[in-house]
C-alpha positions in Angstrom: -8.9 -3.0 -12.3 -7.7 -4.9 -15.4 -9.8 -6.6 -18.1 -9.8 -9.9 -16.3 -11.3 -8.2 -13.3 -13.9 -6.4 -15.4 -14.9 -9.7 -17.0 -15.2 -11.4 -13.7 -17.5 -8.8 -12.2 -19.7 -8.5 -15.3 -20.1 -12.3 -15.5 -21.2 -12.2 -11.9 -23.7 -9.5 -12.7 -24.9 -11.6 -15.7 -25.6 -14.6 -13.4 -27.2 -12.6 -10.5 -29.2 -9.6 -11.8 -28.3 -8.8 -15.5 -31.1 -6.4 -16.4 -30.6 -4.3 -13.3 -26.9 -4.3 -13.8 -27.5 -2.7 -17.2 -30.2 -0.3 -16.0 -29.7 0.3 -12.3 -33.2 1.6 -11.4 -33.5 1.3 -7.6 -37.0 -0.3 -7.8 -35.9 -2.9 -10.3 -33.1 -4.4 -8.2 -33.5 -8.1 -7.4 -34.7 -9.3 -10.9 -37.7 -7.0 -10.9 -37.3 -5.7 -14.4 -40.1 -6.7 -16.8 -38.3 -8.0 -19.8 -40.6 -6.3 -22.3 -40.4 -3.0 -20.5 -36.6 -3.3 -20.3 -36.2 -3.7 -24.1 -38.7 -1.0 -24.7 -36.3 1.4 -23.0 -33.8 0.5 -25.6 -36.2 1.3 -28.4 -37.0 4.7 -26.9 -33.3 5.5 -26.4 -32.2 4.5 -29.9 -35.1 6.4 -31.5 -34.2 9.6 -29.7 -30.5 9.1 -30.5 -31.1 8.4 -34.2 -33.2 11.5 -34.6 -30.2 13.5 -33.4 -27.8 11.6 -35.6 -29.8 12.0 -38.7 -30.3 15.7 -38.0 -26.5 16.2 -37.7 -25.4 13.8 -40.3 -28.2 13.1 -42.8 -26.0 11.2 -45.3 -25.0 8.5 -42.7 -24.9 5.0 -44.2 -27.3 2.4 -42.8 -25.4 -0.8 -43.7 -23.7 -1.9 -40.5 -23.7 -0.7 -36.9 -21.8 -1.6 -33.7 -23.3 -1.6 -30.2 -20.2 -1.5 -27.9 -21.0 -2.9 -24.5 -24.2 -4.7 -25.7 -25.0 -6.6 -22.5 -28.1 -8.6 -23.3 -28.9 -6.7 -26.5 -31.1 -4.0 -25.2 -29.8 -1.4 -27.7 -28.5 -3.9 -30.3 -32.0 -5.0 -31.2 -33.3 -1.4 -31.3 -30.5 -0.4 -33.7 -31.6 -3.2 -36.0 -34.7 -1.1 -36.8 -32.3 1.4 -38.5 -29.4 -0.7 -39.9 -29.1 -3.8 -42.1 -26.8 -5.5 -39.6 -25.8 -4.8 -36.0 -22.9 -6.3 -34.1 -23.1 -6.3 -30.3 -19.9 -6.7 -28.5 -19.4 -7.3 -24.8 -16.7 -8.5 -22.4 -19.0 -10.9 -20.6 -19.6 -14.3 -22.3 -22.6 -14.8 -20.0 -24.2 -11.5 -21.1 -23.6 -12.4 -24.8 -25.3 -15.8 -24.2 -28.4 -14.1 -22.9 -28.3 -11.6 -25.8 -28.5 -14.5 -28.2 -31.4 -16.0 -26.2 -33.3 -12.7 -26.3 -32.5 -11.9 -30.0 -35.6 -11.3 -32.1 -33.7 -10.4 -35.4 -32.0 -13.6 -36.3 -28.7 -13.2 -38.2 -29.2 -9.4 -38.5 -28.0 -9.1 -34.9 -24.7 -10.9 -34.2 -23.2 -10.9 -30.7 -19.5 -11.3 -30.1 -17.5 -11.8 -26.9 -14.4 -9.5 -26.9 -12.1 -9.8 -23.8 -9.2 -7.7 -25.2 -8.3 -4.1 -24.8 -9.0 -3.3 -28.5 -11.4 -4.1 -31.3 -9.1 -6.1 -33.6 -11.8 -8.7 -34.1 -13.1 -6.1 -36.6 -11.3 -4.8 -39.7 -10.6 -1.1 -40.4 -13.5 1.0 -41.7 -16.1 -1.7 -40.9 -19.0 0.2 -39.4 -21.2 3.1 -40.6 -22.3 3.8 -37.1 -21.0 3.0 -33.6 -23.1 3.5 -30.4 -22.1 3.1 -26.8 -24.2 4.0 -23.8 -23.4 3.5 -20.0 -20.5 1.2 -20.9 -17.2 3.2 -21.1 -18.0 4.7 -17.7 -17.3 1.3 -16.1 -13.8 1.0 -17.5 -10.6 2.5 -16.1 -9.4 5.5 -18.3 -6.5 3.6 -19.9 -9.1 1.3 -21.6 -11.5 4.1 -22.4 -8.8 5.9 -24.3 -7.9 2.7 -26.2 -11.5 2.0 -27.2 -12.2 5.6 -28.4 -9.1 5.3 -30.7 -10.4 1.9 -31.9 -13.9 3.4 -32.6 -12.3 5.7 -35.1 -10.2 2.9 -36.7 -13.2 0.7 -37.3 -15.5 3.5 -38.4 -16.1 3.8 -42.2 -15.2 7.1 -44.0 -18.1 9.5 -43.4 -19.4 7.2 -40.6 -20.5 8.4 -37.2 -19.9 7.5 -33.6 -22.1 8.5 -30.6 -21.1 7.6 -27.1 -21.7 8.7 -23.5 -18.9 9.3 -20.9 -18.5 11.0 -17.5 -16.0 13.8 -17.4 -15.4 15.2 -13.9 -16.5 13.9 -10.5 -18.2 16.4 -8.3 -16.6 14.9 -5.2 -14.0 17.2 -3.5 -10.3 16.4 -3.6 -7.6 15.9 -6.3 -7.9 13.4 -9.1 -4.8 11.6 -7.8 -6.2 11.3 -4.4 -9.6 9.9 -5.7 -7.7 7.4 -7.9 -5.7 6.1 -4.9 -8.9 5.8 -2.8 -10.7 4.0 -5.6 -7.7 1.6 -6.1 -7.7 0.6 -2.4 -11.5 0.3 -2.3 -11.5 -2.1 -5.2 -8.6 -4.0 -3.7 -10.4 -4.5 -0.4 -13.7 -5.3 -2.1 -12.1 -8.2 -4.0 -10.7 -9.6 -0.7 -13.8 -9.1 1.4 -16.5 -9.8 -1.2 -14.9 -12.1 -3.9 -18.2 -13.4 -5.2 -20.1 -10.1 -5.2 -19.9 -8.0 -8.4 -18.5 -4.4 -8.2 -19.5 -1.6 -10.5 -16.8 1.0 -10.8 -17.3 4.5 -12.2 -14.7 6.4 -14.2 -14.4 9.3 -16.6 -12.1 11.4 -18.8 -12.2 15.2 -19.0 -14.2 16.6 -21.9 -11.2 18.4 -23.3 -9.2 15.2 -23.5 -12.0 13.3 -25.2 -12.2 16.0 -27.9 -8.5 15.8 -28.5 -8.6 12.0 -28.7 -11.3 12.1 -31.4 -9.3 14.7 -33.4 -6.0 12.8 -33.1 -7.6 9.6 -34.5 -9.3 11.1 -37.5 -12.6 12.3 -36.0 -14.5 15.5 -36.6 -16.6 16.5 -33.6 -20.3 17.2 -34.5 -21.8 17.7 -31.1 -21.1 17.6 -27.4 -24.1 17.7 -25.0 -24.6 17.3 -21.3 -25.6 13.8 -20.3 -27.2 12.8 -16.9 -26.4 9.1 -16.9 -23.7 9.3 -14.2 -25.3 11.9 -12.0 -25.4 13.0 -9.3 -21.7 12.3 -8.6 -20.4 13.0 -12.1 -20.6 15.6 -14.8 -21.1 13.8 -18.1 -21.4 14.3 -21.8 -22.6 12.6 -25.0 -20.2 13.0 -27.9 -21.0 12.6 -31.6 -18.2 12.6 -34.2 -17.8 11.5 -37.8 -14.9 9.9 -39.5 -13.2 12.5 -41.8 -13.4 11.1 -45.3 -10.7 13.5 -46.7 -8.1 11.7 -48.8 -10.0 8.4 -48.1 -6.9 7.4 -46.1 -6.9 4.5 -43.7 -6.3 5.4 -40.1 -3.8 2.8 -38.9 -4.4 0.7 -35.8 -3.1 2.5 -32.8 0.0 1.0 -31.2 -1.1 -0.7 -28.0 1.6 0.8 -25.8 0.8 4.4 -27.1 -2.9 4.1 -26.5 -2.5 2.6 -23.1 -0.5 5.5 -21.8 -1.9 7.2 -18.7 -3.1 6.2 -15.3 -6.4 4.8 -14.0 
């Protein structure tokens, strides 16, 4: 699936059942999320995450944060309790429109549509903190790799990033065989159900994620098990900081290099 396909499916989710698409609780499907309860889950999640962040990196700046994969702003607004300004970015224009409608923080929360495979809408070293939860797992690995590299580029010296990502599927069979089956399943889905959104699940092995962070100027602070993609996937939460040594600028990753690899 390419970015055009991802945008199509998440725009369909945004117009059919946006809150459930973001938090897929079985008993909330069919527009049964209470809006207040939905946003309170974001407050709880961010409070727990920020306790961990401050414990591991007490000198973190609090000027500007990025919520990558913001949806309707569930986590963006919660991050505004901790940072002066928060940018929420999403591939779906329909999600971003709803995020603006739900926004309770005025200009302190800004929502941006980004439909490209990078974050060049933001300059180098722009954010003190980057947070991404249950977002990267819905992108093919070639895009995950690119965005992780971009996280490090737009992260300020001594800034921190915290993100969740599946690692290995617990299903039997080789990775190549699973990738082929997933490709044909998506292909048939688009033919048989063109107006029904599809939510794919993907991951990258933990060892590769650790190497990616180091390659692009990151120092790993913590890796912990994460249950978001269970029961089919083993997953982790990664926290890393941008190494401030030499105060050198990490150049933007060449597009072709970052996109190497298969789905």
